[in-house]
Backbone as ProteinMPNN parsed JSONL, in Angstrom:
{"seq_chain_A": "MKNPKIIIIDYGIGNVHSVYNSIKSLGYKKILISHRPKEIKDSDVLILPGVGAFETCINNLKERRLLDILDKEVLNEKKPILGICVGMQLLATKSEENGNHPGLGWIDGTVKKLIIPENFKVPHVGWNNIKIKPRSPLFSNNDQNTNFYFDHSYHFECEEKNIIGVCDYGIKVTAAVQKNNIYGVQFHPEKSQTSGLKLFRGFLNSI", "coords_chain_A": {"N_chain_A": [[-27.753, 108.164, -132.322], [-26.212, 110.48, -130.178], [-26.575, 113.01, -129.02], [-29.284, 114.462, -129.687], [-31.126, 116.65, -131.209], [-34.004, 118.239, -129.316], [-37.256, 118.509, -129.216], [-39.702, 119.845, -127.602], [-43.082, 120.439, -128.105], [-44.786, 123.407, -127.957], [-47.747, 124.356, -127.276], [-50.056, 125.744, -125.68], [-50.566, 124.094, -123.576], [-50.49, 122.58, -120.772], [-48.245, 120.483, -118.371], [-45.875, 120.43, -120.03], [-43.395, 121.204, -118.969], [-42.762, 119.367, -117.237], [-42.02, 117.123, -118.878], [-40.004, 118.375, -120.189], [-37.886, 118.377, -117.732], [-38.034, 115.916, -117.083], [-36.804, 114.657, -119.437], [-34.272, 116.141, -119.349], [-33.21, 115.449, -116.902], [-31.971, 112.911, -117.778], [-29.75, 113.787, -118.98], [-29.507, 114.901, -121.411], [-29.206, 117.852, -123.131], [-29.797, 119.478, -125.506], [-32.609, 120.546, -125.658], [-35.571, 121.668, -126.172], [-38.585, 123.919, -125.097], [-40.751, 124.355, -127.612], [-42.871, 126.42, -130.344], [-41.957, 127.56, -132.418], [-41.458, 127.353, -136.001], [-38.988, 127.375, -137.347], [-37.43, 126.07, -135.434], [-38.712, 123.783, -134.977], [-38.396, 122.473, -137.827], [-35.186, 122.327, -137.795], [-34.858, 120.347, -135.724], [-34.114, 116.984, -134.353], [-35.922, 115.412, -133.181], [-39.207, 115.047, -132.119], [-41.435, 115.923, -129.725], [-44.872, 115.504, -128.191], [-46.436, 116.51, -125.9], [-49.777, 115.987, -124.114], [-52.617, 117.255, -122.332], [-55.973, 117.364, -120.873], [-58.617, 118.361, -122.47], [-59.564, 116.913, -125.909], [-60.398, 118.537, -128.097], [-59.803, 120.793, -127.276], [-56.83, 120.714, -127.303], [-56.319, 119.928, -130.217], [-57.534, 122.316, -131.682], [-55.711, 124.415, -130.519], [-52.959, 123.565, -131.722], [-53.883, 124.141, -134.431], [-54.437, 127.032, -134.091], [-52.084, 128.194, -133.664], [-50.858, 127.354, -135.919], [-49.32, 125.073, -136.394], [-49.876, 122.833, -137.869], [-49.421, 121.962, -140.207], [-46.399, 122.133, -140.764], [-45.981, 120.162, -139.064], [-47.24, 118.066, -140.193], [-45.159, 118.224, -142.346], [-42.76, 117.308, -141.533], [-43.123, 115.229, -139.668], [-44.46, 113.369, -141.773], [-43.446, 113.731, -144.141], [-40.512, 114.241, -143.789], [-39.639, 112.374, -142.006], [-39.378, 112.55, -139.283], [-38.833, 111.063, -136.095], [-41.386, 111.074, -133.744], [-42.985, 111.415, -130.585], [-46.142, 111.108, -129.058], [-48.215, 111.839, -126.414], [-50.172, 110.935, -123.77], [-52.953, 112.908, -124.128], [-51.532, 113.592, -126.154], [-51.11, 110.964, -127.639], [-53.724, 110.804, -128.851], [-54.186, 112.686, -130.287], [-52.716, 111.866, -132.486], [-54.845, 110.368, -133.955], [-57.431, 109.332, -136.543], [-59.731, 110.541, -135.803], [-61.469, 112.232, -132.832], [-64.241, 111.446, -130.327], [-64.89, 112.688, -128.214], [-66.583, 114.535, -126.341], [-68.761, 115.422, -128.873], [-67.545, 115.02, -132.21], [-64.165, 115.382, -133.473], [-61.946, 116.236, -135.882], [-58.5, 114.51, -136.165], [-55.096, 114.382, -136.325], [-54.652, 112.681, -138.047], [-52.809, 110.585, -138.506], [-52.402, 108.174, -137.515], [-54.747, 105.54, -138.364], [-57.929, 105.38, -136.636], [-60.314, 105.845, -133.935], [-60.977, 107.82, -131.346], [-62.06, 107.111, -128.763], [-64.562, 107.173, -125.774], [-64.174, 105.302, -122.367], [-65.532, 102.459, -122.082], [-66.264, 100.667, -119.372], [-66.427, 97.612, -117.06], [-68.462, 97.857, -114.376], [-67.435, 97.898, -111.64], [-65.13, 99.456, -112.126], [-63.326, 102.63, -112.365], [-63.899, 105.761, -113.594], [-62.488, 108.416, -114.586], [-59.797, 106.661, -115.574], [-57.452, 106.744, -113.444], [-54.183, 106.295, -112.074], [-51.799, 103.382, -111.598], [-50.698, 101.325, -113.874], [-50.049, 97.807, -115.389], [-47.826, 97.168, -118.254], [-48.316, 95.516, -120.911], [-45.936, 94.513, -123.287], [-46.237, 94.752, -127.238], [-45.637, 94.146, -130.696], [-42.188, 93.473, -129.667], [-40.887, 96.757, -129.212], [-38.576, 99.624, -130.184], [-39.157, 101.718, -128.327], [-39.679, 100.419, -126.033], [-37.283, 99.312, -125.355], [-35.291, 99.572, -123.202], [-37.169, 98.728, -121.175], [-39.091, 96.343, -119.023], [-40.926, 93.591, -119.876], [-44.582, 93.836, -118.538], [-44.587, 96.36, -117.178], [-44.71, 99.113, -114.862], [-46.957, 101.55, -115.31], [-48.103, 105.263, -115.425], [-51.29, 106.546, -115.378], [-53.823, 108.409, -116.732], [-56.809, 109.302, -117.883], [-60.278, 109.681, -119.644], [-60.745, 108.933, -121.587], [-59.987, 106.307, -124.848], [-57.592, 105.017, -127.531], [-58.683, 103.32, -130.061], [-57.689, 101.272, -132.391], [-55.932, 99.817, -135.424], [-55.106, 96.385, -134.81], [-52.343, 96.169, -135.568], [-50.763, 98.573, -135.352], [-50.65, 98.836, -132.697], [-48.413, 98.731, -129.724], [-48.548, 98.056, -127.478], [-50.172, 97.121, -124.471], [-52.528, 97.816, -121.829], [-54.736, 96.418, -119.176], [-58.067, 97.032, -118.054], [-60.459, 96.271, -117.04], [-61.077, 96.507, -119.611], [-59.138, 95.7, -122.955], [-56.933, 98.267, -123.352], [-55.312, 100.462, -125.465], [-52.155, 101.114, -124.935], [-49.621, 102.163, -125.856], [-48.739, 103.132, -129.303], [-47.541, 102.467, -132.696], [-46.703, 103.65, -135.637], [-44.277, 103.18, -137.942], [-42.042, 105.866, -138.272], [-43.463, 107.303, -135.854], [-44.752, 107.359, -133.165], [-46.646, 106.695, -129.719], [-47.874, 107.041, -126.456], [-50.318, 106.287, -124.025], [-50.254, 106.701, -121.341], [-48.143, 108.46, -118.83], [-44.99, 109.078, -119.442], [-43.646, 110.936, -117.936], [-44.489, 111.386, -115.456], [-44.187, 108.482, -114.358], [-41.643, 107.958, -112.897], [-38.635, 105.808, -112.497], [-39.785, 103.927, -114.797], [-41.023, 105.424, -116.821], [-38.384, 107.167, -117.162], [-36.671, 105.176, -118.467], [-38.161, 104.312, -120.806], [-38.237, 107.035, -122.297], [-35.487, 107.006, -122.692], [-35.047, 104.753, -123.86], [-36.719, 105.289, -126.54], [-35.418, 108.179, -127.36], [-32.773, 107.165, -128.166], [-33.179, 105.315, -130.011], [-32.984, 106.802, -132.186]], "CA_chain_A": [[-27.277, 109.959, -132.365], [-26.014, 110.854, -128.493], [-27.005, 114.608, -128.404], [-30.165, 114.962, -130.422], [-32.123, 118.097, -131.105], [-35.334, 117.569, -129.054], [-38.274, 119.745, -129.314], [-41.33, 119.93, -126.993], [-44.057, 121.481, -128.605], [-45.678, 124.218, -127.027], [-49.088, 124.521, -127.934], [-50.674, 126.117, -125.042], [-51.153, 122.972, -122.861], [-49.728, 122.168, -119.267], [-47.069, 119.484, -118.67], [-44.486, 120.449, -120.959], [-42.233, 121.486, -118.226], [-42.64, 118.243, -116.599], [-41.754, 116.339, -120.046], [-38.378, 118.716, -119.9], [-37.254, 118.084, -116.575], [-37.741, 114.191, -116.988], [-35.392, 114.344, -120.43], [-33.169, 116.937, -118.777], [-32.594, 114.404, -115.93], [-30.823, 112.119, -118.303], [-28.133, 114.571, -119.459], [-29.857, 115.731, -122.981], [-28.624, 119.338, -123.204], [-30.641, 120.42, -126.533], [-33.779, 120.731, -125.787], [-36.353, 123.492, -126.242], [-39.719, 124.048, -125.72], [-41.268, 125.413, -129.017], [-44.068, 126.237, -131.555], [-41.782, 128.031, -133.857], [-41.407, 126.595, -136.978], [-37.537, 126.924, -137.599], [-36.636, 125.437, -134.535], [-38.789, 122.296, -135.153], [-37.671, 122.045, -138.798], [-34.292, 121.887, -137.477], [-34.866, 119.468, -134.628], [-33.866, 115.887, -134.689], [-36.81, 114.749, -132.945], [-40.362, 116.034, -131.291], [-42.035, 115.128, -128.426], [-46.094, 115.922, -128.29], [-47.141, 115.935, -124.644], [-50.994, 116.52, -124.042], [-53.488, 117.277, -121.198], [-57.163, 117.992, -121.342], [-59.713, 117.784, -123.712], [-58.735, 116.832, -127.433], [-60.759, 119.545, -129.227], [-58.53, 122.397, -127.093], [-55.497, 120.622, -128.242], [-56.069, 120.189, -132.022], [-57.731, 123.539, -131.859], [-54.431, 125.231, -130.206], [-52.341, 123.096, -132.671], [-54.43, 125.29, -135.361], [-54.341, 128.279, -134.04], [-50.633, 128.029, -133.724], [-50.492, 127.162, -137.383], [-48.542, 123.849, -136.648], [-50.484, 121.537, -138.542], [-48.51, 121.911, -141.716], [-45.258, 121.846, -140.462], [-45.579, 119.019, -138.381], [-46.857, 117.444, -141.275], [-43.779, 117.944, -143.154], [-41.514, 116.926, -140.52], [-43.102, 113.975, -139.499], [-44.974, 112.484, -142.438], [-42.533, 113.776, -145.285], [-39.377, 113.789, -143.656], [-39.833, 110.897, -141.317], [-38.904, 113.034, -138.511], [-39.2, 110.519, -135.144], [-42.377, 111.785, -132.911], [-43.583, 110.918, -129.761], [-47.217, 111.746, -128.614], [-47.93, 111.58, -124.85], [-51.584, 110.9, -123.42], [-53.743, 113.3, -125.421], [-50.62, 113.945, -127.817], [-51.042, 110.184, -128.452], [-54.774, 110.942, -129.002], [-54.162, 113.379, -131.109], [-52.461, 111.147, -133.777], [-56.041, 109.561, -134.426], [-58.449, 109.881, -137.423], [-60.897, 111.77, -135.032], [-62.173, 111.998, -131.713], [-65.458, 111.29, -130.217], [-64.846, 113.413, -126.854], [-67.505, 116.296, -126.812], [-69.019, 115.631, -130.211], [-66.42, 114.55, -133.488], [-63.302, 116.275, -134.006], [-60.849, 115.502, -136.786], [-57.586, 114.597, -135.489], [-54.097, 114.599, -137.067], [-54.668, 111.418, -139.047], [-51.548, 110.118, -138.712], [-52.52, 106.456, -137.51], [-56.357, 105.245, -138.674], [-58.322, 104.891, -135.508], [-60.71, 106.69, -133.08], [-60.736, 108.178, -129.902], [-63.825, 106.817, -127.248], [-64.889, 107.086, -124.02], [-63.713, 104.378, -121.86], [-66.744, 101.685, -121.431], [-65.839, 99.79, -118.799], [-67.244, 97.424, -115.816], [-68.932, 98.909, -113.158], [-66.131, 97.872, -110.489], [-63.921, 100.046, -112.313], [-63.613, 104.04, -112.215], [-63.529, 106.359, -115.165], [-61.561, 108.553, -115.277], [-58.5, 105.506, -115.221], [-56.292, 107.087, -113.002], [-53.388, 105.372, -111.38], [-50.698, 102.777, -111.932], [-51.096, 99.588, -114.309], [-48.721, 97.168, -116.011], [-47.922, 96.994, -119.794], [-47.914, 93.993, -121.836], [-45.424, 95.006, -124.469], [-46.3, 93.651, -128.18], [-44.259, 93.413, -130.532], [-41.099, 94.346, -129.024], [-40.229, 98.051, -129.916], [-37.505, 100.463, -129.605], [-39.692, 102.617, -127.508], [-39.645, 99.779, -124.779], [-36.005, 98.438, -125.451], [-35.273, 99.422, -121.839], [-38.483, 98.457, -120.058], [-39.297, 95.105, -118.881], [-42.551, 93.067, -119.881], [-45.402, 94.114, -117.294], [-43.496, 97.546, -116.664], [-45.889, 99.836, -114.235], [-46.502, 103.075, -115.758], [-49.224, 106.043, -114.713], [-52.232, 106.607, -116.477], [-54.854, 109.569, -115.853], [-57.485, 109.221, -118.894], [-60.967, 108.483, -119.576], [-61.135, 108.032, -123.326], [-58.806, 105.546, -124.951], [-57.371, 105.013, -128.847], [-59.128, 102.597, -130.742], [-57.223, 101.786, -133.797], [-55.795, 98.805, -135.921], [-53.931, 95.832, -133.901], [-50.612, 96.274, -136.399], [-50.333, 99.745, -134.619], [-50.591, 98.446, -131.009], [-47.217, 97.958, -129.271], [-48.663, 98.069, -125.647], [-51.614, 97.316, -123.801], [-53.05, 97.396, -120.344], [-55.743, 94.988, -118.557], [-58.704, 97.796, -117.277], [-61.666, 96.117, -117.244], [-61.276, 95.928, -120.98], [-57.892, 95.771, -123.173], [-56.755, 99.608, -123.602], [-54.127, 100.661, -125.692], [-51.479, 101.868, -124.309], [-48.786, 102.653, -126.737], [-48.944, 102.789, -130.679], [-46.176, 102.97, -133.375], [-46.419, 103.483, -136.942], [-42.961, 103.57, -138.585], [-41.442, 106.899, -137.156], [-44.466, 108.06, -135.383], [-45.225, 106.48, -131.595], [-47.481, 107.122, -129.09], [-48.14, 106.401, -125.178], [-51.766, 106.858, -123.427], [-49.64, 106.921, -119.894], [-47.457, 109.626, -118.736], [-43.733, 108.612, -118.784], [-43.107, 111.988, -117.213], [-44.886, 110.666, -114.255], [-43.96, 107.236, -114.367], [-40.547, 107.583, -112.44], [-38.09, 105.165, -113.468], [-40.348, 103.609, -115.843], [-40.554, 106.617, -117.542], [-37.063, 107.788, -117.977], [-35.995, 104.086, -119.444], [-38.956, 104.817, -121.818], [-37.729, 108.323, -122.751], [-34.217, 106.852, -122.885], [-35.245, 103.964, -125.309], [-37.188, 106.554, -127.749], [-34.073, 108.673, -127.691], [-31.723, 106.082, -128.391], [-33.122, 104.655, -131.276], [-33.045, 108.079, -133.208]], "C_chain_A": [[-27.064, 110.068, -130.439], [-26.654, 112.176, -127.916], [-28.123, 115.378, -129.222], [-30.839, 116.186, -130.138], [-33.521, 117.784, -130.532], [-36.156, 119.243, -129.051], [-39.561, 119.24, -128.703], [-42.257, 120.867, -127.252], [-44.446, 122.002, -127.845], [-47.069, 124.785, -127.74], [-50.552, 124.973, -127.199], [-51.297, 125.041, -123.899], [-50.297, 122.611, -121.729], [-49.002, 120.93, -119.575], [-45.852, 119.726, -119.263], [-43.365, 120.633, -120.142], [-41.828, 120.17, -117.463], [-41.661, 117.281, -117.469], [-39.812, 116.967, -119.819], [-37.4, 118.455, -119.299], [-36.95, 116.945, -116.731], [-36.398, 114.193, -117.98], [-34.598, 114.867, -120.024], [-32.408, 116.058, -117.953], [-31.673, 113.397, -116.52], [-29.535, 112.422, -118.987], [-28.565, 115.098, -120.864], [-29.601, 117.174, -122.73], [-29.434, 120.041, -124.35], [-31.835, 119.974, -126.565], [-34.383, 121.948, -125.489], [-37.631, 123.188, -126.195], [-40.344, 124.94, -126.504], [-42.029, 125.242, -129.541], [-43.185, 127.004, -132.723], [-40.951, 126.98, -135.04], [-39.753, 126.028, -137.69], [-37.039, 125.818, -136.997], [-37.31, 123.732, -134.773], [-38.647, 121.905, -136.756], [-36.284, 121.449, -138.742], [-33.757, 120.895, -136.354], [-34.766, 118.055, -135.078], [-34.987, 115.131, -134.53], [-37.94, 115.507, -132.034], [-41.13, 115.235, -130.477], [-43.679, 116.142, -128.266], [-46.531, 115.687, -126.919], [-49.098, 116.29, -124.797], [-51.517, 116.169, -122.829], [-54.509, 118.143, -121.389], [-57.863, 117.593, -122.236], [-59.256, 118.139, -125.014], [-59.231, 117.953, -128.263], [-60.137, 120.739, -128.664], [-57.425, 121.981, -127.47], [-55.424, 120.441, -129.47], [-56.494, 122.019, -132.033], [-56.35, 124.535, -131.822], [-53.809, 124.655, -130.978], [-52.528, 124.322, -134.009], [-54.347, 126.515, -135.057], [-53.076, 129.054, -133.982], [-49.978, 127.891, -135.012], [-49.32, 125.858, -137.394], [-48.784, 122.842, -136.959], [-49.561, 121.221, -139.396], [-46.744, 121.787, -141.824], [-45.073, 120.679, -139.614], [-46.061, 117.732, -139.166], [-45.974, 117.019, -141.788], [-42.733, 117.346, -142.657], [-41.747, 115.375, -140.143], [-43.429, 113.049, -140.881], [-44.054, 112.74, -143.965], [-40.918, 113.629, -144.851], [-39.005, 112.94, -142.497], [-39.207, 111.366, -140.039], [-39.684, 111.938, -136.903], [-40.289, 111.386, -134.424], [-43.001, 110.863, -131.453], [-45.028, 111.857, -128.964], [-47.502, 111.104, -127.151], [-49.588, 111.64, -124.32], [-52.391, 111.546, -124.419], [-52.673, 113.55, -126.5], [-51.015, 112.805, -128.563], [-52.026, 110.382, -129.172], [-54.825, 111.584, -130.215], [-53.714, 113.123, -132.791], [-53.516, 110.329, -134.593], [-56.652, 110.748, -135.475], [-59.245, 110.973, -136.655], [-61.465, 111.098, -133.442], [-63.476, 112.16, -131.478], [-65.969, 112.148, -128.644], [-65.415, 114.711, -126.958], [-67.725, 116.486, -128.045], [-67.546, 115.008, -131.327], [-65.808, 115.668, -133.792], [-62.206, 115.487, -134.623], [-59.489, 115.623, -135.832], [-56.205, 114.59, -136.594], [-53.907, 113.751, -138.33], [-53.42, 110.721, -139.602], [-51.292, 108.571, -138.475], [-54.025, 106.459, -137.46], [-56.627, 104.711, -137.276], [-59.325, 106.181, -135.015], [-60.793, 106.54, -131.746], [-61.891, 107.966, -129.013], [-63.568, 106.864, -126.462], [-64.498, 105.535, -123.569], [-65.085, 103.585, -121.136], [-66.35, 100.445, -120.788], [-66.756, 98.715, -117.438], [-67.618, 98.213, -114.655], [-67.982, 98.929, -111.974], [-65.027, 98.728, -110.935], [-64.461, 101.325, -112.481], [-63.297, 104.698, -113.723], [-63.823, 108.107, -114.423], [-60.287, 107.222, -115.033], [-57.27, 106.256, -114.802], [-55.882, 106.154, -112.025], [-52.598, 104.817, -112.483], [-51.022, 101.124, -112.59], [-49.494, 99.051, -115.205], [-48.733, 97.53, -117.436], [-47.638, 95.779, -120.385], [-47.346, 94.834, -123.221], [-46.141, 94.068, -125.77], [-46.437, 94.695, -129.311], [-43.184, 93.848, -129.666], [-40.502, 95.752, -130.079], [-39.501, 98.846, -129.641], [-37.844, 101.485, -128.744], [-39.696, 102.122, -126.289], [-38.319, 98.679, -124.651], [-35.363, 98.452, -123.903], [-36.109, 99.282, -120.606], [-38.781, 96.713, -120.108], [-40.673, 94.649, -119.594], [-43.047, 93.392, -118.572], [-44.51, 95.228, -116.448], [-44.812, 98.145, -116.119], [-45.525, 101.009, -114.859], [-47.962, 103.667, -115.417], [-50.108, 106.66, -115.512], [-53.097, 107.528, -115.614], [-55.415, 109.774, -117.792], [-59.184, 108.839, -118.954], [-61.573, 108.635, -121.227], [-59.371, 107.163, -123.828], [-58.778, 105.37, -126.679], [-57.824, 103.715, -129.419], [-58.625, 102.019, -131.964], [-56.391, 99.813, -134.245], [-54.671, 97.771, -135.242], [-52.259, 96.069, -134.502], [-50.414, 96.971, -135.81], [-49.975, 99.804, -133.24], [-49.135, 98.334, -130.612], [-47.416, 97.926, -127.865], [-50.081, 98.03, -125.535], [-51.689, 97.269, -122.552], [-54.779, 96.964, -120.11], [-56.698, 96.522, -117.52], [-59.906, 97.53, -116.955], [-61.693, 95.412, -118.962], [-60.0, 96.101, -121.444], [-57.808, 97.076, -123.711], [-55.665, 99.752, -123.93], [-53.447, 101.58, -125.201], [-50.16, 102.553, -124.827], [-48.983, 102.237, -128.423], [-47.691, 102.908, -131.67], [-46.828, 102.991, -134.879], [-45.043, 103.961, -137.539], [-42.209, 104.535, -137.697], [-42.378, 107.654, -136.089], [-45.175, 107.204, -133.918], [-46.167, 107.403, -130.684], [-47.624, 106.672, -127.597], [-49.168, 106.984, -124.91], [-51.265, 107.286, -121.451], [-48.854, 108.027, -119.961], [-46.392, 109.222, -118.186], [-42.941, 109.689, -117.745], [-43.475, 112.013, -115.584], [-44.682, 109.481, -113.716], [-42.609, 106.569, -113.584], [-39.777, 107.116, -113.08], [-38.267, 104.515, -114.685], [-40.152, 104.27, -117.127], [-39.401, 107.26, -118.213], [-36.534, 106.56, -118.728], [-37.125, 104.21, -120.436], [-38.385, 106.105, -122.68], [-36.136, 108.108, -123.285], [-34.459, 106.005, -124.217], [-35.73, 104.492, -126.59], [-36.095, 107.346, -127.962], [-32.816, 108.107, -128.436], [-31.97, 105.366, -129.51], [-32.928, 105.631, -132.458], [-31.878, 107.722, -134.074]], "O_chain_A": [[-27.917, 109.658, -129.652], [-27.097, 112.386, -126.786], [-28.053, 116.586, -129.452], [-31.067, 116.65, -129.021], [-34.244, 117.073, -131.23], [-35.828, 120.425, -128.947], [-40.31, 118.401, -129.201], [-42.278, 121.977, -126.721], [-44.633, 121.404, -126.785], [-47.155, 125.589, -128.669], [-51.687, 124.795, -127.64], [-52.42, 125.211, -123.426], [-49.155, 122.299, -122.066], [-49.031, 120.365, -120.668], [-44.831, 119.144, -118.898], [-42.292, 120.219, -120.581], [-40.664, 119.967, -117.121], [-40.688, 116.731, -116.953], [-38.811, 116.338, -119.476], [-36.274, 118.282, -119.765], [-35.77, 116.619, -116.605], [-35.268, 113.876, -117.61], [-33.595, 114.166, -120.162], [-31.207, 115.853, -118.13], [-30.685, 113.024, -115.887], [-28.626, 111.702, -119.401], [-27.734, 115.822, -121.412], [-30.091, 117.484, -121.645], [-29.75, 121.212, -124.141], [-32.202, 119.108, -127.36], [-33.99, 122.921, -124.846], [-38.077, 122.355, -126.984], [-40.501, 126.124, -126.209], [-42.4, 124.071, -129.617], [-43.645, 127.066, -133.863], [-40.092, 126.117, -134.856], [-39.41, 124.975, -138.227], [-36.446, 124.874, -137.519], [-36.62, 122.712, -134.754], [-38.854, 120.7, -136.893], [-36.0, 120.412, -139.341], [-32.572, 120.671, -136.109], [-35.291, 117.799, -136.162], [-35.277, 114.277, -135.368], [-37.623, 116.452, -131.312], [-41.385, 114.037, -130.604], [-43.612, 117.371, -128.233], [-47.044, 114.585, -126.72], [-49.473, 116.915, -125.789], [-51.181, 115.157, -122.212], [-54.396, 119.279, -121.85], [-57.737, 116.498, -122.785], [-58.728, 119.204, -125.337], [-58.483, 118.347, -129.158], [-59.909, 121.691, -129.41], [-56.767, 122.822, -128.081], [-54.37, 120.804, -129.992], [-55.661, 122.844, -132.409], [-55.973, 125.236, -132.761], [-53.866, 125.572, -131.797], [-51.678, 125.106, -134.43], [-54.125, 127.233, -136.032], [-52.974, 130.263, -134.191], [-48.811, 128.213, -135.233], [-48.543, 125.729, -138.34], [-48.177, 121.847, -136.561], [-48.91, 120.182, -139.293], [-46.072, 121.424, -142.789], [-43.931, 120.239, -139.482], [-45.571, 116.617, -138.989], [-45.708, 115.821, -141.886], [-41.832, 116.884, -143.358], [-40.9, 114.487, -140.246], [-42.72, 112.064, -141.085], [-44.079, 111.853, -144.818], [-40.16, 112.95, -145.544], [-37.823, 112.963, -142.152], [-38.402, 110.554, -139.585], [-40.885, 112.049, -136.654], [-40.057, 112.591, -134.523], [-43.396, 109.7, -131.532], [-44.935, 112.971, -128.449], [-47.055, 110.007, -126.816], [-50.16, 112.68, -124.648], [-52.603, 110.972, -125.487], [-53.009, 113.698, -127.675], [-51.294, 112.94, -129.754], [-51.742, 110.253, -130.363], [-55.456, 111.107, -131.158], [-54.049, 113.702, -133.824], [-53.246, 109.736, -135.637], [-56.607, 111.977, -135.52], [-59.294, 112.155, -136.994], [-61.744, 109.952, -133.091], [-64.085, 112.921, -132.229], [-67.095, 112.175, -128.15], [-64.937, 115.716, -127.484], [-67.185, 117.435, -128.614], [-66.56, 114.573, -130.733], [-66.334, 116.696, -134.217], [-61.664, 114.472, -134.185], [-59.327, 116.499, -134.983], [-56.478, 114.835, -137.77], [-53.238, 114.011, -139.33], [-53.128, 110.404, -140.755], [-50.399, 107.877, -138.962], [-54.612, 107.211, -136.682], [-55.917, 103.868, -136.727], [-59.225, 107.298, -135.524], [-60.72, 105.503, -131.087], [-62.577, 108.918, -128.642], [-62.418, 106.664, -126.07], [-64.532, 104.64, -124.413], [-65.589, 103.89, -120.055], [-66.132, 99.388, -121.38], [-67.755, 99.231, -116.938], [-66.974, 99.136, -114.157], [-67.787, 99.989, -111.378], [-64.013, 98.788, -110.24], [-65.662, 101.486, -112.697], [-62.651, 104.236, -114.663], [-64.812, 108.695, -113.986], [-60.059, 107.074, -113.833], [-56.278, 106.418, -115.512], [-56.591, 105.431, -111.325], [-52.503, 105.204, -113.648], [-51.425, 100.118, -112.005], [-48.43, 99.601, -115.487], [-49.676, 98.215, -117.832], [-46.59, 95.161, -120.2], [-48.009, 95.546, -123.975], [-46.55, 92.928, -125.549], [-47.044, 95.76, -129.198], [-43.474, 94.735, -128.863], [-39.95, 95.762, -131.18], [-39.612, 99.049, -128.431], [-36.934, 102.208, -128.34], [-39.712, 102.905, -125.339], [-38.308, 97.594, -124.07], [-34.959, 97.389, -123.433], [-35.867, 99.592, -119.44], [-38.677, 96.017, -121.118], [-41.485, 95.543, -119.835], [-42.328, 93.326, -117.574], [-43.915, 95.04, -115.387], [-45.885, 97.867, -116.655], [-44.401, 101.486, -115.014], [-48.903, 102.913, -115.166], [-49.657, 107.367, -116.413], [-53.193, 107.562, -114.387], [-54.709, 110.211, -118.7], [-59.515, 107.797, -118.387], [-62.682, 108.424, -121.717], [-58.221, 107.313, -123.416], [-59.857, 105.56, -127.24], [-57.029, 102.834, -129.091], [-59.363, 102.386, -132.878], [-56.382, 98.866, -133.459], [-53.509, 98.154, -135.106], [-51.239, 96.107, -133.814], [-49.537, 96.517, -135.074], [-49.2, 100.599, -132.708], [-48.543, 97.64, -131.438], [-46.463, 97.773, -127.102], [-50.944, 98.622, -126.184], [-50.815, 96.595, -122.008], [-55.74, 97.228, -120.833], [-56.171, 96.996, -116.514], [-60.592, 98.467, -116.548], [-62.118, 94.335, -119.38], [-59.305, 96.67, -120.602], [-58.599, 97.255, -124.638], [-54.766, 99.391, -123.171], [-53.868, 102.717, -124.992], [-49.687, 103.484, -124.176], [-49.347, 101.102, -128.731], [-46.769, 103.588, -131.219], [-47.586, 102.045, -135.095], [-44.8, 105.168, -137.569], [-41.785, 104.203, -136.59], [-41.908, 108.635, -135.514], [-46.165, 106.478, -134.012], [-46.384, 108.596, -130.893], [-47.383, 105.465, -127.6], [-49.31, 108.13, -125.335], [-51.881, 107.971, -120.636], [-48.781, 108.635, -121.029], [-46.306, 108.963, -116.986], [-41.988, 109.443, -117.006], [-42.819, 112.573, -114.705], [-44.991, 109.35, -112.531], [-42.35, 105.368, -113.506], [-39.703, 107.514, -114.243], [-37.388, 104.41, -115.541], [-39.485, 103.957, -118.113], [-39.337, 107.737, -119.347], [-35.881, 106.857, -119.728], [-36.435, 104.169, -121.454], [-38.129, 105.899, -123.866], [-35.617, 108.856, -124.113], [-34.176, 106.389, -125.353], [-35.189, 104.164, -127.646], [-35.685, 107.146, -129.105], [-32.063, 108.726, -129.187], [-31.036, 104.765, -130.041], [-32.729, 105.212, -133.598], [-31.559, 108.452, -135.013]]}, "name": "protein", "num_of_chains": 1, "seq": "MKNPKIIIIDYGIGNVHSVYNSIKSLGYKKILISHRPKEIKDSDVLILPGVGAFETCINNLKERRLLDILDKEVLNEKKPILGICVGMQLLATKSEENGNHPGLGWIDGTVKKLIIPENFKVPHVGWNNIKIKPRSPLFSNNDQNTNFYFDHSYHFECEEKNIIGVCDYGIKVTAAVQKNNIYGVQFHPEKSQTSGLKLFRGFLNSI"}
């Protein structure tokens, strides 16, 4: 699909405009930042950014009454979606950040605090190489061991079959996940320069 209708989901968190500007720079024209059900329904692809605390993000989705429309479009209509950073973590069954909080439950697993060797710092901030496994449409334009920018204190522990990218940060950290039409990345492609733009292009070209 050469010119898909792209909705960046607006649920009161930051970073949506950085994602918008990155995708727009690739030449896509039909991009909206929106929380309106009709626009979500009429879209071809969804992007769920995320910064800050898991609890705030999931509560904001609830307050804007987005859970039902997202379940319908993603689970029933099989609309492609890409979760970014906390947006990826929201795909999980639950998070242990500041208590136990249910997630969207689209990919089985739990978001847990990074427990790493003493010589590594939390939060994990900076550039890391990604080991891609197995090959996924998400990384179709990226080489093995491509560098991406991370900024997080929690990570997504899930079944190996749903992990398509990992990085080494003292432990093996889930960097990317996929289950059917549902994709997520722990890093920030919108802050990852050329590598991030290639990832967005690969994702959107796969539709």
